[in-house]
C-alpha positions in Angstrom: 0.0 0.0 0.0 2.9 2.3 0.9 4.6 1.6 -2.4 1.4 2.4 -4.3 1.2 5.7 -2.4 4.8 6.6 -3.2 4.3 5.8 -6.9 1.1 7.8 -7.0 3.0 10.8 -5.5 5.8 10.5 -8.1 3.4 10.3 -11.0 1.4 13.2 -9.6 4.5 15.4 -9.2 5.7 14.4 -12.7 2.3 15.3 -14.2 2.2 18.6 -12.4 5.7 19.6 -13.5 5.0 18.5 -17.0 1.7 20.5 -17.1 3.5 23.6 -15.7 6.3 23.2 -18.2 3.8 22.8 -21.1 1.9 25.8 -19.9 5.0 27.9 -19.9 6.1 26.7 -23.3 2.7 27.4 -24.8 2.6 30.9 -23.1 6.1 31.6 -24.3 5.3 30.4 -27.8 2.1 32.5 -27.9 4.0 35.6 -26.7 6.6 35.0 -29.4 3.8 34.7 -32.0 2.4 38.1 -31.0 5.9 39.7 -31.1 6.6 38.2 -34.5 3.1 39.1 -35.6 3.6 42.7 -34.6 6.7 43.0 -36.8 5.1 41.2 -39.7 2.0 43.5 -39.4 4.1 46.6 -39.4 6.1 45.5 -42.4 3.3 44.2 -44.5 -0.1 45.5 -43.4 0.2 48.8 -41.5 0.3 50.9 -44.7 -3.4 50.1 -45.3 -4.8 48.7 -42.0 -5.1 49.8 -38.4 -5.8 47.6 -35.5 -9.1 49.0 -34.3 -10.2 51.6 -36.8 -11.0 51.5 -40.5 -8.5 52.9 -43.0 -7.8 52.0 -46.6 -8.7 48.5 -45.4 -10.9 47.4 -42.5 -9.8 47.3 -38.9 -8.0 44.0 -38.5 -8.7 43.5 -34.8 -12.4 43.0 -35.0 -12.0 40.9 -38.2 -9.4 38.7 -36.6 -11.7 38.0 -33.7 -14.8 37.6 -35.9 -13.5 35.4 -38.8 -12.1 31.9 -38.7 -8.4 31.2 -39.4 -9.5 28.7 -42.2 -10.7 31.8 -44.1 -8.2 34.4 -43.0 -5.0 32.4 -43.9 -5.9 31.8 -47.6 -7.4 35.3 -47.8 -4.2 37.0 -46.7 -1.9 34.8 -48.7 -3.8 35.2 -52.0 -7.2 37.0 -51.8 -7.6 37.3 -55.6 -7.4 33.5 -56.0 -10.0 33.0 -53.2 -12.3 35.5 -54.9 -11.8 33.8 -58.3 -12.7 30.5 -56.7 -16.2 31.9 -56.0 -15.9 32.0 -52.2 -18.9 34.2 -51.2 -17.2 35.4 -48.0 -14.2 36.6 -50.0 -16.4 38.3 -52.5 -18.2 40.2 -49.8 -14.9 41.1 -48.1 -13.6 42.6 -51.4 -16.5 45.1 -51.5 -15.1 47.1 -48.5 -12.8 49.2 -50.6 -12.2 49.7 -54.4 -8.5 49.4 -53.6 -7.3 46.0 -54.4 -5.6 44.1 -51.6 -2.1 42.8 -52.2 -1.4 39.1 -52.1 1.3 37.8 -49.7 2.2 34.3 -51.0 5.7 34.5 -49.4 4.2 34.4 -45.9 3.9 31.0 -44.3 0.8 29.8 -42.6 2.5 30.1 -39.2 3.5 33.7 -40.0 -0.1 34.5 -40.9 -1.2 33.0 -37.7 1.2 35.2 -35.8 -0.3 38.3 -37.5 -3.8 37.1 -36.6 -2.6 36.6 -32.9 -1.2 40.1 -32.8 -4.4 41.5 -34.4 -6.5 39.7 -31.7 -4.4 40.8 -28.8 -3.6 44.3 -30.0 -1.0 46.7 -28.5 -0.2 46.1 -24.8 -1.4 48.9 -22.7 1.1 51.1 -21.0 1.1 51.6 -17.2 -0.1 55.1 -17.5 -3.1 53.9 -19.5 -4.2 51.4 -16.8 -4.3 53.8 -13.9 -0.8 54.8 -13.1 -0.5 58.6 -12.7 2.1 60.1 -14.9 3.8 63.1 -13.4 4.3 65.8 -15.9 7.5 67.8 -16.0 6.4 71.3 -15.3 9.9 72.8 -15.3 11.4 74.4 -12.2 9.1 74.1 -9.3 8.2 77.0 -6.9 9.7 75.0 -4.1 13.0 74.8 -5.9 13.1 78.6 -6.5 12.3 79.3 -2.8 15.0 76.8 -1.8 17.6 78.7 -4.0 16.5 82.1 -2.6 16.7 80.7 1.0 20.2 79.4 0.3 21.3 82.8 -1.0 19.9 84.6 2.0 21.5 82.2 4.4 24.8 82.6 2.7 24.6 86.4 3.1 23.7 86.0 6.8 26.7 83.7 7.3 29.0 86.1 5.5 27.8 89.0 7.7 28.2 87.0 10.9 31.7 85.9 9.9 32.6 89.5 9.1 31.5 90.6 12.5 33.3 87.7 14.1 36.5 88.6 12.3 36.2 92.2 13.5 35.7 91.1 17.1 38.7 88.8 17.0 40.8 91.7 15.6 39.7 94.0 18.5 40.5 91.3 21.1 44.0 90.8 19.6 44.7 94.6 19.5 43.5 94.9 23.2 45.8 92.1 24.3 48.7 93.9 22.6 47.8 97.1 24.6 46.7 99.1 21.6 44.0 101.6 22.3 40.9 101.2 20.1 38.9 104.3 19.3 35.2 103.5 18.9 33.8 104.8 15.6 31.0 107.3 15.9 27.7 105.7 15.0 25.7 107.7 12.5 22.2 107.2 11.1 21.7 105.5 7.7 20.5 108.8 6.1 23.5 110.7 7.3 25.8 107.9 6.1 24.2 107.9 2.6 24.4 111.7 2.5 28.1 111.7 3.2 28.6 108.9 0.6 26.9 110.9 -2.2 28.9 114.0 -1.3 32.0 111.9 -2.2 32.9 113.1 -5.8 34.8 109.9 -6.6 31.9 107.7 -5.6 29.5 109.9 -7.6 31.7 109.8 -10.7 32.1 106.0 -10.4 28.4 105.5 -10.0 27.5 107.7 -13.0 30.2 106.0 -15.1 28.8 102.5 -14.2 25.2 103.6 -15.1 26.3 105.0 -18.4 28.2 101.8 -19.3 25.3 99.6 -18.2 22.5 101.6 -19.9 24.6 102.2 -23.0 25.4 98.4 -23.3 21.7 97.5 -22.9 20.7 100.1 -25.4 23.3 99.0 -27.9 22.3 95.3 -27.6 18.7 96.3 -27.9 19.2 98.2 -31.1 21.6 95.6 -32.5 19.1 92.8 -32.0 16.1 94.8 -33.4 14.6 92.6 -36.1 16.8 89.6 -35.3 14.7 86.6 -34.3 17.3 83.9 -33.7 15.6 81.1 -31.7 12.1 82.3 -32.6 9.8 79.3 -32.1 6.1 80.2 -32.4 3.3 77.8 -31.4 1.8 76.2 -34.5 -1.9 75.2 -34.9 -0.7 71.6 -35.4 2.2 70.1 -33.5 4.1 68.9 -36.5 7.4 67.2 -35.6 10.2 67.6 -38.1 12.3 65.3 -35.9 9.7 62.5 -36.5 9.2 63.1 -40.2 12.5 64.3 -41.5 14.7 62.6 -38.9 13.2 59.3 -37.8 11.2 58.6 -40.9 13.8 60.3 -43.2 11.2 61.9 -45.5 13.0 64.1 -48.0 12.5 67.9 -47.6 11.4 68.2 -51.2 8.5 65.8 -50.7 6.6 68.5 -48.7 8.5 71.7 -49.6 8.5 71.5 -53.4 9.5 75.1 -54.1 13.2 75.7 -53.0 14.9 74.0 -55.9 12.8 75.7 -58.6 11.4 79.0 -57.3 12.0 81.9 -55.0 9.9 80.6 -52.1 10.2 77.3 -50.2 6.3 77.1 -50.1 4.2 75.6 -47.3 2.8 72.1 -48.2 -0.9 72.0 -48.7 -3.0 69.6 -46.5 -3.5 67.1 -49.4 0.3 66.4 -49.2 -0.3 65.4 -45.5 -3.2 63.2 -46.5 -1.0 61.2 -48.9 0.3 59.4 -45.8 -2.1 60.3 -43.1 -5.2 58.8 -44.8 -3.7 55.5 -43.7 -1.3 56.5 -40.9 -3.6 57.7 -38.1 -1.5 57.1 -35.0 -4.5 55.4 -33.3 -4.6 55.8 -29.5 -5.4 53.2 -26.9 -9.1 54.1 -26.9 -9.3 53.6 -30.7 -9.5 57.3 -31.6 -7.3 59.0 -34.2 -4.4 61.1 -32.9 -5.7 64.7 -32.0 -3.0 66.3 -34.2 -3.9 64.1 -37.2 -7.6 64.8 -36.5 -6.8 68.5 -37.0 -5.7 67.7 -40.6 -8.9 65.8 -41.2 -10.9 68.7 -39.9 -9.0 71.1 -42.3 -9.8 69.0 -45.4 -13.3 67.9 -44.2 -12.3 64.2 -44.1 -14.3 61.6 -42.2 -12.0 58.6 -41.4 -15.0 56.4 -40.6 -16.6 56.7 -44.1 -13.4 57.8 -45.9 -15.2 60.7 -47.6 -14.6 64.4 -48.0 -17.0 67.2 -47.2 -16.0 70.4 -49.1 -18.4 72.5 -47.0 -16.3 71.7 -43.8 -12.9 72.5 -45.4 -10.8 75.3 -43.9 -7.2 76.4 -44.2 -4.5 75.6 -41.6 -3.2 78.9 -40.3 0.5 78.2 -39.9 2.6 80.8 -38.2 5.6 81.9 -40.3 9.0 81.2 -38.7 11.5 82.7 -41.1 10.5 86.2 -42.1 12.8 88.6 -44.0 12.2 92.4 -44.2 10.2 93.6 -47.1 13.3 95.3 -48.7 15.3 92.1 -48.7 15.2 89.8 -51.7 16.1 86.1 -51.3 15.8 83.4 -54.0 15.9 79.8 -52.7 16.6 78.2 -56.1 19.5 80.5 -56.8 21.2 79.2 -53.6 20.2 75.5 -53.3 20.5 74.8 -57.0 23.1 77.1 -58.4 25.2 77.6 -55.3 24.6 74.3 -53.6 28.2 73.0 -53.8 29.7 76.2 -52.5 27.2 76.4 -49.7 27.8 72.8 -48.7 31.5 73.4 -48.5 31.2 76.7 -46.6 28.7 75.2 -44.1 30.7 71.9 -43.7 27.7 69.7 -44.4 27.9 66.0 -44.6 27.2 64.4 -48.0 23.8 63.1 -46.9 22.7 66.3 -45.3 20.2 68.4 -47.2 21.7 71.8 -48.3 18.8 73.3 -46.3 20.7 72.6 -43.1 23.2 75.4 -44.0 20.6 78.1 -43.1 17.8 76.3 -41.3 20.0 74.2 -39.1 19.5 70.5 -38.2 15.8 70.5 -38.9 15.7 66.7 -38.6 16.4 67.0 -34.8 13.8 69.7 -34.1 10.6 68.6 -32.4 9.3 72.1 -33.2 11.0 74.3 -35.8 12.7 77.5 -34.7 14.8 80.1 -36.5 18.3 78.7 -36.4 20.3 81.4 -38.1 20.2 85.2 -37.5 19.4 86.0 -41.2 21.0 89.4 -40.8 22.7 91.3 -43.6 26.1 90.7 -41.8 25.4 87.0 -41.7 24.6 86.9 -45.4 27.5 89.1 -46.5 30.0 87.0 -44.5 28.9 83.9 -46.4 29.1 85.8 -49.7 32.6 86.9 -48.8 33.9 83.5 -47.7 32.1 80.9 -50.0 34.3 79.5 -52.7 32.7 79.5 -56.1 35.8 78.7 -58.2 34.2 75.5 -59.4 31.3 77.5 -61.0 33.3 78.5 -64.1 30.9 76.5 -66.3 27.9 78.3 -65.0 26.1 80.6 -67.5 26.3 83.6 -65.2 30.0 83.4 -64.5 30.6 82.7 -68.2 29.0 86.0 -69.0 31.1 87.7 -66.4 34.3 86.3 -68.1 33.0 87.4 -71.5 32.4 90.9 -70.1 36.0 91.1 -68.8 37.4 90.0 -72.1 35.4 92.8 -73.9 36.7 95.3 -71.3 40.2 94.3 -72.1 39.6 94.8 -75.8 37.9 98.2 -75.2 34.5 96.9 -76.6 31.1 98.2 -75.5 29.6 96.6 -72.4 25.9 96.8 -71.7 23.8 95.8 -68.6 22.0 93.3 -70.8 25.2 91.2 -71.0 25.1 90.8 -67.2 21.5 90.0 -66.9 20.1 93.5 -67.0 17.0 92.4 -69.0 15.9 89.9 -66.3 12.4 90.8 -64.9 13.6 90.6 -61.3 16.1 93.4 -61.8 13.2 95.9 -61.9 10.0 94.1 -60.9 10.2 92.8 -57.4 
């Protein structure tokens, strides 16, 4: 009987350990499936699908929980073949959007199952979303400021006390040496200040300091008039150049189409934003579209649920201009970034992969919110014109005309403004 009991215990323990190990293996495998599914979803599906909201294609979360794997696997791998076979479920699914879904024959059945597992589970919620209170950084707190002030006051008190202690020690030393100490006559504060201001040297020094300080502030104020280095206005939409131009490496010319062919850089219209953000919605944990992307939708009258536009609701986005030259200053973007690109790159020390825009606008790809990087003063522009090396521009039409003009001068021939571009419209018409 005892042997049976011992055997039963051994079998029971082995079964328990085996079940626990199996559970851990299954849980680990499931977790790995979700992780792999997330990567596969981002690489193959995210351009047209969101987890919980409709985009170019339907929301995949509800569909993954609603439909059976026996349909989803062949549908994802080759939906056109499934439709052609006469599968009614596939035919109905194809009616969601006129955009034809791509086939993914290279994905294995297990990879498709991983995508389905991720679609069912969704993004894991962050701690802040399940009740944890996030503490916002509000800059320097009032308590910190009061602490600094208290330290300063305490330091002054300590210095005053130490000064008096030193004087007392000096008096005691002199008394021990038998030296008579004459007590200074105590005078009122008003009398002391009156005597001080009757001192010509003190008055001269005070006036001189005031003239220097006020003159310096006045000079700096006048020198900085119209200079807006570091100017960073609040924009109607929190557009991050760091995210778009830096992390996602979107070329400057995709949005700003003007610099390489016209005077102005141009602000991109909202339809350029919609090229990507009709699908990329940055959906939040509650299933709603990102508030900043929603502002774009409001501007163009777009309803993401029905994927339709309402012209009556469209309104312009009122961007705040960051770089603003005086009315009397003329600057042509194309002349600099196309004709003078090589010289500007060399002068600014840009890397080969850096856009030439960085020379004036700074590292825009690191700016969460754009600000004026350069002073854009006349001195700043003139210094660049003095130092930039354009020796390699001999083949350029403008410099060719300059050389021709010099050759004619040497021969004593007639030189007209027309030879140096005097007939260009911009010479007279601003």
